[in-house]
C-alpha positions in Angstrom: -16.3 8.8 -15.6 -13.1 10.2 -13.9 -10.2 7.8 -13.1 -7.4 8.9 -10.9 -4.2 6.8 -10.6 -1.7 7.8 -7.9 1.8 6.3 -7.3 3.3 7.0 -3.9 6.9 6.1 -3.2 7.5 5.8 0.5 9.1 3.5 3.0 7.8 0.3 4.6 7.9 2.0 8.0 5.8 5.0 6.8 3.3 2.8 5.0 2.8 0.8 8.2 2.4 4.0 10.1 -0.3 5.2 7.7 -2.2 2.0 7.6 -5.1 3.2 9.8 -5.3 6.6 7.9 -5.4 4.6 4.6 -8.2 2.3 5.9 -10.2 5.3 7.1 -9.7 7.1 3.8 -10.8 4.1 1.7 -14.0 3.5 3.8 -15.0 7.2 4.0 -14.3 7.8 0.3 -16.2 4.8 -0.9 -19.2 6.1 1.0 -19.2 9.4 -0.9 -21.8 10.2 -3.5 -20.3 9.7 -6.9 -17.5 7.4 -5.8 -17.5 4.2 -7.8 -14.2 2.8 -6.4 -11.4 3.9 -4.1 -8.6 1.5 -3.4 -5.1 1.6 -2.0 -2.6 -1.2 -2.7 1.0 -2.0 -2.1 2.9 -3.4 -5.0 4.0 -7.0 -4.5 7.3 -6.5 -6.2 8.0 -3.1 -4.8 6.7 -3.0 -1.2 7.7 0.7 -0.8 5.3 1.8 -3.6 1.6 2.4 -2.9 -1.0 2.8 -5.7 -4.3 4.5 -5.3 -7.0 3.8 -7.9 -10.1 5.9 -7.9 -13.2 6.0 -10.0 -15.7 8.9 -9.8 -19.0 9.5 -11.5 -17.9 13.0 -12.7 -15.5 15.8 -12.0 -17.9 17.4 -9.6 -17.8 14.3 -7.4 -14.0 14.4 -7.4 -14.0 18.1 -6.5 -16.4 17.5 -3.6 -14.1 14.7 -2.4 -11.2 17.1 -2.2 -13.2 19.2 0.3 -14.1 16.4 2.7 -12.9 16.2 6.3 -11.5 12.8 5.7 -9.4 14.1 2.8 -8.0 16.9 5.1 -7.3 14.3 7.9 -5.5 12.0 5.4 -3.4 14.9 4.1 -2.4 15.7 7.7 -1.4 12.1 8.2 0.6 12.1 5.0 2.4 15.3 6.1 3.6 13.4 9.2 5.0 10.7 6.9 5.9 12.5 3.6 6.4 10.3 0.6 9.7 10.2 -1.3 7.8 10.9 -4.5 4.3 11.0 -5.8 2.7 11.0 -9.3 -0.9 11.8 -9.8 -2.7 11.2 -13.1 -6.4 12.1 -13.7 -8.3 10.9 -16.8 -11.8 11.4 -18.1 -12.9 8.1 -19.7 -15.8 6.2 -20.9 -16.2 2.5 -20.2 -16.3 0.1 -23.2 -17.3 -3.5 -23.1 -14.5 -6.0 -23.6 -14.8 -8.3 -26.6 -15.8 -11.8 -25.8 
């Protein structure tokens, strides 16, 4: 499984302006083959910070995601409201059961 964690530092105004683009991106990404989760969230204690959490079946599914029209549209929307900073981390992981 591939897990992607993104931290986007922005402004409240830009986050609000991107709300529809974010909603579209979540819905379209979740419908992709190989997507197990795709979620944007705004931190409660830092309302200018957006987190994106993604889970993909494998690296090929993630690579295919990068080539989708909704990814291109989202990147265009982001370029109209550029973040102050962004950190992207990608991990290959295996799921383990939690002890009971």
